[in-house]
C-alpha positions as CSV (number, residue, x, y, z in Angstrom):
1,M,0.6,24.1,34.8
2,S,-2.0,25.5,36.2
3,A,-5.1,23.4,36.8
4,D,-7.5,25.5,34.6
5,S,-4.8,25.4,32.0
6,A,-4.6,21.5,32.8
7,S,-8.1,21.4,32.3
8,A,-8.2,22.9,29.0
9,A,-5.4,20.7,27.8
10,A,-7.6,17.9,28.6
11,A,-10.5,19.0,27.2
12,A,-8.9,19.8,23.9
13,D,-7.3,16.6,23.8
14,S,-10.7,14.6,24.5
15,R,-12.5,16.6,21.6
16,R,-9.3,16.0,19.4
17,F,-10.1,12.6,20.0
18,G,-13.6,12.2,19.8
19,S,-13.1,14.1,16.5
20,G,-10.6,11.7,15.2
21,L,-13.1,8.7,16.1
22,A,-15.8,10.2,14.4
23,L,-13.9,11.0,11.3
24,A,-12.9,7.3,10.8
25,A,-16.1,6.0,11.2
26,V,-17.7,8.3,8.7
27,G,-15.0,7.8,6.3
28,A,-15.3,3.9,6.4
29,I,-18.7,4.7,6.4
30,A,-18.5,6.6,3.2
31,F,-16.1,4.5,1.4
32,S,-18.4,1.7,2.2
33,G,-20.8,3.5,0.1
34,K,-19.2,3.2,-3.0
35,A,-20.4,-0.8,-4.0
36,I,-23.9,0.4,-3.1
37,I,-23.5,3.2,-5.5
38,V,-22.3,1.2,-8.4
39,K,-25.1,-1.7,-8.0
40,L,-27.6,1.1,-8.3
41,A,-25.6,2.5,-11.4
42,Y,-25.7,-0.8,-13.2
43,R,-29.3,-1.1,-12.9
44,Y,-29.3,1.8,-15.7
45,G,-27.5,-0.7,-17.8
46,V,-24.1,1.6,-18.1
47,D,-20.6,-1.1,-18.0
48,A,-17.6,-1.1,-15.7
49,V,-16.0,1.0,-18.4
50,T,-18.2,4.2,-18.5
51,L,-18.8,3.9,-15.2
52,I,-15.6,4.2,-13.8
53,M,-14.4,6.9,-16.3
54,Y,-17.4,9.1,-15.2
55,R,-16.6,8.6,-11.4
56,M,-12.7,9.5,-12.2
57,L,-13.7,12.2,-14.6
58,F,-15.5,14.0,-11.6
59,A,-12.8,13.2,-8.8
60,L,-9.7,14.3,-10.8
61,P,-10.1,18.3,-10.3
62,M,-10.6,17.5,-6.7
63,F,-7.3,14.7,-6.5
64,L,-5.4,17.7,-8.4
65,V,-5.9,20.2,-5.9
66,L,-5.2,17.6,-3.0
67,A,-2.1,17.3,-4.5
68,W,-1.2,20.8,-4.9
69,W,-2.4,21.8,-1.5
70,A,-0.1,19.0,0.2
71,G,2.9,19.8,-2.2
72,R,2.8,23.3,-1.3
73,G,6.2,24.7,0.0
74,K,7.8,21.7,-0.7
75,A,10.4,20.5,-3.0
76,A,9.5,19.7,-6.9
77,L,9.4,15.8,-7.4
78,S,12.1,14.2,-8.9
79,A,12.0,11.8,-12.2
80,R,11.4,9.1,-10.0
81,D,8.9,10.6,-7.4
82,W,6.7,10.4,-10.8
83,R,7.6,7.3,-12.1
84,V,6.7,6.1,-8.4
85,A,3.7,8.0,-8.5
86,S,2.5,6.9,-12.1
87,G,3.4,3.1,-11.1
88,L,1.5,3.5,-7.7
89,G,-1.7,4.8,-9.3
90,F,-2.0,2.2,-12.0
91,C,-1.7,-0.7,-9.3
92,G,-3.0,0.9,-6.4
93,Y,-6.4,3.0,-7.8
94,Y,-6.8,2.3,-11.8
95,L,-6.3,-1.3,-11.6
96,A,-8.1,-1.8,-7.8
97,S,-11.3,0.6,-9.2
98,F,-11.7,-1.4,-12.4
99,L,-11.3,-4.9,-11.4
100,D,-13.8,-4.0,-7.9
101,F,-16.2,-2.1,-10.5
102,A,-16.4,-5.0,-12.6
103,G,-16.7,-7.7,-9.8
104,L,-19.6,-5.4,-8.9
105,R,-21.7,-6.6,-11.5
106,Y,-21.8,-10.0,-10.6
107,V,-21.6,-10.6,-6.1
108,T,-23.3,-8.5,-3.7
109,A,-22.3,-5.5,-2.3
110,S,-22.1,-7.6,0.8
111,L,-19.4,-9.9,-0.5
112,E,-17.5,-7.1,-2.6
113,R,-17.1,-5.6,1.3
114,L,-15.7,-8.8,2.7
115,V,-12.8,-9.8,0.4
116,L,-12.1,-6.1,0.1
117,Y,-11.5,-6.0,3.9
118,L,-9.0,-9.1,3.9
119,N,-6.7,-6.0,2.4
120,P,-4.7,-6.7,5.8
121,T,-3.9,-10.3,5.3
122,L,-3.1,-9.8,1.9
123,V,-0.6,-6.9,3.2
124,L,0.5,-9.6,5.2
125,L,1.2,-12.4,2.9
126,L,2.9,-10.0,0.2
127,S,5.1,-8.6,3.1
128,V,6.2,-12.0,3.6
129,L,6.9,-13.3,0.0
130,I,8.6,-9.5,-1.1
131,Y,10.5,-8.5,2.0
132,R,10.8,-12.5,3.6
133,R,9.1,-10.9,6.5
134,R,9.0,-13.5,9.4
135,V,5.1,-14.5,10.2
136,T,3.6,-15.3,13.7
137,L,1.8,-18.5,14.0
138,R,-0.9,-15.9,15.6
139,Q,-1.3,-13.9,12.9
140,V,-1.4,-17.1,10.3
141,S,-4.5,-18.0,12.7
142,A,-5.6,-14.7,12.1
143,L,-5.6,-15.1,8.3
144,A,-7.4,-18.1,8.9
145,V,-10.3,-16.9,10.6
146,S,-10.5,-14.0,8.1
147,Y,-10.7,-16.5,4.9
148,A,-12.9,-18.7,6.7
149,G,-15.2,-15.7,6.6
150,I,-15.2,-15.4,3.1
151,A,-15.4,-19.2,2.2
152,L,-18.9,-19.4,4.1
153,V,-20.2,-15.7,2.5
154,F,-19.0,-17.0,-1.0
155,G,-20.0,-20.7,-0.5
156,H,-23.6,-19.5,0.6
157,E,-23.7,-17.1,-2.2
158,M,-22.5,-20.2,-4.7
159,T,-25.7,-22.1,-4.0
160,L,-28.3,-19.1,-5.2
161,D,-28.9,-18.9,-8.8
162,Q,-25.6,-16.6,-9.5
163,P,-23.5,-18.6,-11.7
164,D,-20.9,-15.9,-12.6
165,T,-20.5,-15.4,-8.4
166,G,-16.8,-17.3,-8.6
167,L,-15.7,-14.5,-11.3
168,G,-17.4,-11.3,-9.7
169,A,-15.4,-13.2,-6.5
170,A,-12.1,-13.3,-8.8
171,L,-12.3,-10.1,-10.0
172,V,-12.5,-8.1,-6.6
173,F,-10.5,-10.4,-4.8
174,G,-7.6,-9.0,-7.9
175,S,-8.5,-5.8,-7.3
176,A,-7.8,-6.5,-3.1
177,V,-4.2,-8.0,-4.3
178,S,-3.8,-4.6,-6.3
179,Y,-4.6,-2.3,-3.5
180,A,-2.2,-4.6,-1.0
181,L,0.3,-4.3,-3.5
182,Y,-0.1,-0.8,-3.6
183,L,0.2,-0.4,0.4
184,V,3.1,-2.7,0.5
185,I,5.3,-0.5,-2.2
186,S,4.2,2.7,-1.0
187,A,5.1,2.5,2.9
188,E,8.5,4.0,2.2
189,E,7.2,6.1,-0.2
190,V,4.7,7.8,1.7
191,Q,7.6,8.5,4.6
192,R,9.3,10.9,1.7
193,I,6.6,12.2,-0.4
194,G,4.0,12.5,2.0
195,S,0.9,10.4,2.5
196,L,-2.0,13.3,0.9
197,R,0.4,14.3,-1.4
198,L,1.2,10.5,-2.9
199,T,-2.3,9.8,-2.6
200,G,-3.5,13.0,-4.8
201,L,-0.7,12.5,-7.5
202,A,-1.1,8.7,-7.9
203,S,-5.1,9.4,-7.7
204,S,-4.9,11.9,-11.0
205,V,-2.5,9.5,-12.5
206,A,-5.2,6.7,-11.8
207,C,-8.0,9.1,-12.9
208,V,-6.1,9.8,-16.3
209,L,-5.9,6.2,-16.9
210,C,-9.1,5.7,-16.8
211,I,-10.3,8.2,-18.9
212,V,-8.0,7.4,-21.6
213,Q,-9.5,3.6,-21.6
214,F,-12.8,4.9,-22.0
215,L,-11.6,7.0,-25.0
216,L,-9.8,3.7,-26.1
217,L,-12.2,1.0,-25.1
218,R,-15.7,3.2,-26.1
219,P,-17.2,5.4,-28.7
220,L,-17.6,9.0,-27.7
221,S,-21.5,8.1,-27.6
222,A,-21.3,5.7,-24.7
223,A,-21.0,8.5,-22.5
224,D,-24.7,9.2,-23.4
225,V,-25.8,7.6,-20.4
226,A,-29.3,8.3,-18.1
227,P,-29.0,11.1,-16.0
228,A,-29.0,9.3,-12.8
229,V,-25.9,7.4,-13.7
230,V,-23.9,11.0,-13.9
231,W,-25.6,12.1,-10.6
232,L,-24.8,8.3,-8.9
233,S,-21.0,9.0,-10.7
234,L,-20.5,12.1,-9.2
235,L,-22.1,11.4,-5.9
236,N,-19.7,8.6,-6.0
237,A,-16.4,10.7,-6.3
238,V,-17.4,13.3,-3.8
239,V,-18.9,11.1,-1.1
240,C,-17.3,7.7,-1.6
241,T,-14.0,8.6,-2.8
242,V,-12.0,12.6,-2.3
243,A,-14.0,12.9,1.1
244,P,-13.4,9.6,3.0
245,I,-9.5,9.4,2.1
246,V,-9.2,13.4,3.5
247,M,-11.6,12.5,6.5
248,V,-9.1,9.0,7.5
249,M,-6.4,11.0,7.0
250,M,-7.3,13.5,9.5
251,A,-8.3,10.8,11.5
252,I,-4.9,9.4,11.6
253,E,-3.5,12.5,12.5
254,R,-5.5,12.5,15.9
255,I,-5.9,9.4,16.9
256,G,-3.2,7.1,15.2
257,A,-3.4,4.7,12.1
258,P,-3.8,1.4,14.4
259,L,-7.2,2.9,16.1
260,T,-8.1,4.5,13.0
261,A,-8.2,1.2,11.2
262,Q,-10.0,-0.8,14.1
263,T,-12.5,1.8,13.9
264,G,-12.8,1.3,10.1
265,M,-14.5,-2.2,10.7
266,V,-18.0,-0.8,10.6
267,G,-17.2,-0.6,7.3
268,P,-18.3,-4.2,6.1
269,L,-21.1,-3.9,8.7
270,S,-22.3,-0.3,7.1
271,T,-22.3,-1.9,3.5
272,I,-24.2,-5.3,4.8
273,T,-26.9,-2.9,6.4
274,M,-27.1,-0.3,3.2
275,G,-27.3,-3.7,0.7
276,V,-30.3,-4.8,2.9
277,L,-32.1,-1.7,2.8
278,I,-31.5,-0.1,-0.2
279,L,-30.5,-2.6,-2.3
280,G,-32.9,-5.6,-1.2
281,E,-30.2,-8.3,-1.2
282,P,-30.9,-10.8,1.4
283,F,-29.4,-10.6,4.9
284,T,-28.6,-14.7,6.2
285,G,-26.9,-16.2,8.9
286,W,-24.3,-17.3,6.4
287,T,-23.8,-13.5,5.9
288,L,-23.3,-12.5,9.7
289,A,-21.2,-15.6,10.6
290,G,-19.0,-14.8,7.7
291,T,-19.1,-11.0,8.6
292,L,-18.3,-11.8,12.0
293,F,-15.5,-14.5,11.1
294,V,-13.9,-11.4,9.0
295,L,-13.6,-8.5,11.7
296,A,-12.5,-11.3,14.3
297,G,-9.6,-12.4,11.8
298,I,-8.6,-8.7,11.1
299,W,-9.5,-7.6,15.4
300,L,-6.8,-10.9,16.0
301,L,-4.5,-9.4,12.6
302,A,-4.2,-6.0,14.8
303,R,-3.5,-7.6,18.4
304,A,-1.1,-10.1,16.7
305,R,1.2,-6.6,15.3
């Protein structure tokens, strides 16, 4: 290979690496914006069932296109594949999304994002319980650091005039557990079906479940909400749901899953910043300390692995 060819290849690799980092960071920030949009929509008196219905209604066509596009030229799905996609869609996107939306009514966006960011630790714990995998002392230490950070922020919010903080935190934690279960179970299925195809299928199932849930639990008149709620839901579906999924997948292709996950640590920080600037949420030393603990725990867990 000539010097010019080597230089061109190095420049291409550098651009690919830089674009991968950018996609991972923007995807993480976009994901974190979901909590802000949900909190803004709640100001118009809408409930969680109606709000998540609108989000999934707008996201459904895009997820169907994603599943179709990712499945082009591949073998048709078997009955087992459809059962797996349906089950993963229920726990990973429907249940996790509903519990998250419900919990955001009672806790700040900052605490919600920190609780959700315990996901890697929950994946480790579920892997130990389900697959009997061994855990090292360094991994246990990383878990302890992360949960200490959540305890700091949760304990501080419990002292405020927010009597339902415990309920909200429990709902968001349930969301994190549901999504961690999805990640643990889907690990092998991703290799067989494909990540984008499985994501599109499972998300489409979740969208249908959220729409059916609304039709069963609410009268059609409940869909008559403020125009701002509709626009916020459309923004949530496009910018904070579908686009981040695609960006993160593209980032993984360019820089790998470990570096993409580490770059995603910008997520909690961006949520806290937007919560302070947009929602007027308080930013205290407790919030900062808890955030640093959670991020340190996730970093230590990544190093331990």
